[in-house]
C-alpha positions in Angstrom: 8.1 14.8 16.1 7.2 13.5 12.6 10.4 15.0 11.2 12.5 12.6 13.3 10.6 9.7 11.6 11.6 10.8 8.1 8.3 12.5 7.3 8.6 15.4 4.9 5.7 17.8 4.3 5.6 19.6 1.0 3.4 22.7 0.9 2.7 25.1 -1.9 0.4 28.0 -2.6 -1.1 29.0 -5.9 -3.8 31.7 -6.1 -5.4 30.3 -9.2 -8.8 28.8 -8.8 -10.8 26.1 -10.6 -8.2 23.3 -10.5 -8.0 20.3 -8.2 -4.2 20.8 -8.1 -2.6 24.2 -7.4 0.2 23.5 -9.8 3.1 24.8 -7.8 5.2 21.6 -8.3 4.8 19.6 -5.1 4.1 16.4 -6.9 6.9 17.0 -9.4 9.3 17.4 -6.5 8.0 14.4 -4.6 8.0 12.1 -7.7 11.5 13.2 -8.9 13.1 10.5 -6.7 10.7 7.9 -8.1 11.7 8.9 -11.7 15.4 8.7 -10.8 15.0 5.2 -9.3 12.6 3.7 -11.9 12.6 5.9 -15.0 8.8 6.4 -14.5 6.6 9.0 -12.9 4.0 6.4 -12.2 4.4 4.0 -9.3 3.3 1.2 -11.7 6.2 1.1 -14.2 5.2 1.4 -17.8 7.1 0.8 -21.0 5.6 3.7 -23.0 7.2 6.6 -21.0 7.5 9.7 -23.3 10.1 12.5 -23.1 7.3 15.0 -22.8 6.3 13.3 -19.5 9.4 14.6 -17.7 10.8 17.4 -19.9 8.8 20.6 -20.1 8.5 22.8 -23.1 11.2 25.2 -22.0 13.9 22.7 -21.4 16.0 20.4 -23.6 16.5 17.7 -21.0 15.5 16.6 -17.5 18.0 15.5 -14.9 17.7 14.3 -11.3 20.5 13.3 -8.9 19.4 11.2 -5.9 21.7 10.7 -2.9 21.0 8.6 0.1 21.9 5.5 2.1 21.0 1.9 1.4 21.9 -0.7 4.1 23.9 2.1 5.8 26.0 2.6 2.6 26.0 5.8 0.6 24.7 5.7 -3.0 24.3 8.3 -5.8 22.0 7.8 -8.7 21.8 10.2 -11.6 19.2 10.0 -14.4 19.1 12.3 -17.5 16.7 12.3 -20.4 16.5 14.4 -23.5 14.7 14.3 -26.8 17.0 11.8 -28.4 19.0 10.2 -25.6 19.2 9.4 -21.9 21.7 8.3 -19.4 21.7 6.6 -16.0 24.6 6.2 -13.5 24.7 4.3 -10.2 27.4 4.6 -7.6 27.2 2.5 -4.4 29.6 2.4 -1.4 32.2 4.3 -3.4 32.1 2.0 -6.5 30.8 3.0 -9.9 28.3 0.2 -10.8 27.1 1.8 -14.0 26.8 -0.8 -16.8 27.1 -0.3 -20.6 23.4 0.1 -21.2 20.7 2.1 -19.4 18.5 -1.0 -19.4 21.2 -3.1 -17.7 21.9 -0.4 -15.1 18.2 -0.2 -14.4 18.0 -3.9 -13.8 20.9 -3.7 -11.4 19.2 -0.8 -9.5 16.1 -2.9 -9.2 18.1 -5.7 -7.7 19.6 -3.4 -5.1 16.4 -1.5 -4.2 13.9 -4.3 -4.8 10.7 -4.2 -6.9 8.6 -3.6 -3.8 9.9 -0.1 -3.4 7.6 1.8 -5.7 4.6 -0.3 -4.7 5.0 0.5 -1.0 6.0 4.1 -0.5 4.9 6.0 -3.7 1.3 6.9 -4.2 -0.1 9.4 -6.7 -2.6 12.0 -5.4 -5.5 10.6 -7.4 -4.7 6.9 -7.1 -4.8 6.1 -3.4 -7.9 3.9 -3.7 -6.9 2.2 -6.9 -6.0 -1.1 -5.2 -9.4 -1.1 -3.5 -11.2 -0.8 -6.8 -9.2 -3.3 -8.7 -10.3 -6.7 -9.9 -9.3 -9.9 -8.1 -6.9 -10.8 -10.9 -5.3 -7.4 -10.9 -5.0 -7.4 -7.1 -3.2 -10.7 -7.2 -0.9 -9.4 -9.9 0.1 -6.4 -7.7 0.4 -8.7 -4.7 2.8 -11.0 -6.6 5.3 -8.1 -6.8 5.4 -7.9 -3.0 5.4 -11.6 -2.0 5.3 -15.1 -3.5 1.8 -16.1 -4.4 2.5 -19.4 -2.7 2.6 -17.5 0.6 -0.7 -15.7 -0.4 -2.3 -19.1 -1.1 -1.1 -20.5 2.2 -2.4 -17.4 4.0 -5.7 -17.7 2.2 -6.1 -21.4 3.1 -5.2 -20.8 6.7 -7.6 -17.9 6.9 -10.5 -19.9 5.5 -9.7 -22.8 7.8 -9.6 -20.4 10.8 -12.9 -18.9 9.6 -14.6 -22.3 9.4 -13.2 -23.1 12.9 -14.6 -19.9 14.3 -18.0 -20.4 12.6 -18.3 -23.8 14.2 -17.4 -22.2 17.6 -20.0 -19.5 17.0 -22.7 -22.1 16.1 -21.8 -24.0 19.3 -22.1 -20.9 21.4 -25.4 -20.0 19.7 -26.7 -23.5 20.6 -25.7 -23.0 24.2 -27.3 -19.6 24.3 -30.5 -21.1 22.9 -30.5 -23.8 25.6 -29.9 -21.3 28.4 -32.7 -19.1 27.1 -35.1 -22.1 27.2 -33.9 -22.8 30.8 -34.5 -19.2 31.7 -38.0 -19.2 30.2 -38.9 -22.4 32.2 -37.4 -20.9 35.3 -39.5 -17.7 34.9 -42.6 -19.8 34.4 -41.9 -21.8 37.6 -41.3 -18.5 39.4 -44.6 -17.1 38.2 -46.4 -20.3 39.3 -44.7 -20.2 42.7 -45.7 -16.5 43.2 -49.3 -17.3 42.3 -49.3 -20.2 44.8 -47.9 -18.0 47.6 -50.4 -15.2 46.8 -53.3 -17.8 46.9 -52.2 -19.2 50.3 -52.0 -15.7 51.7 -55.6 -15.0 50.7 -56.8 -18.3 52.3 
């Protein structure tokens, strides 16, 4: 059932022990599409990516070709990186949109796919709780990549206003409950007095 929803499960077995990753290449395979799209193997794009991050000791270059559909139109994206040079090509809906420089082509790809892509669907295996542990300033910085901070401020203001409204309602209900408890206590006292009076009359 999950396959029909686009969920892909990557499994691998390595009989080595003593490591928190079995090293069969699941993460490498999963993050290859991220590298093709962004030029980074980290969901938070950095400017200091090194060739050694994507090219292993037994290869001269690394290359990934990514094919798919964007807005129901086919695209092909190919990124290649070696020790001294790299290349990036982008074809969309049958047109070659590759620009003169890799940097300009990357900017164009970001415009087509949006900066929210890597912050919404890619998560490293050891960084799932990173956003929960971040500072308020860092949280807002990450949030700014997903939506305008004006919307965030409006949402915060609305939430605080709603909270104050609900707190007033809670205080009102607490007051009503306190009054009803007093009424109940008085009613119980009257009931006790009435029972004592009835019992006394029976004895007489």
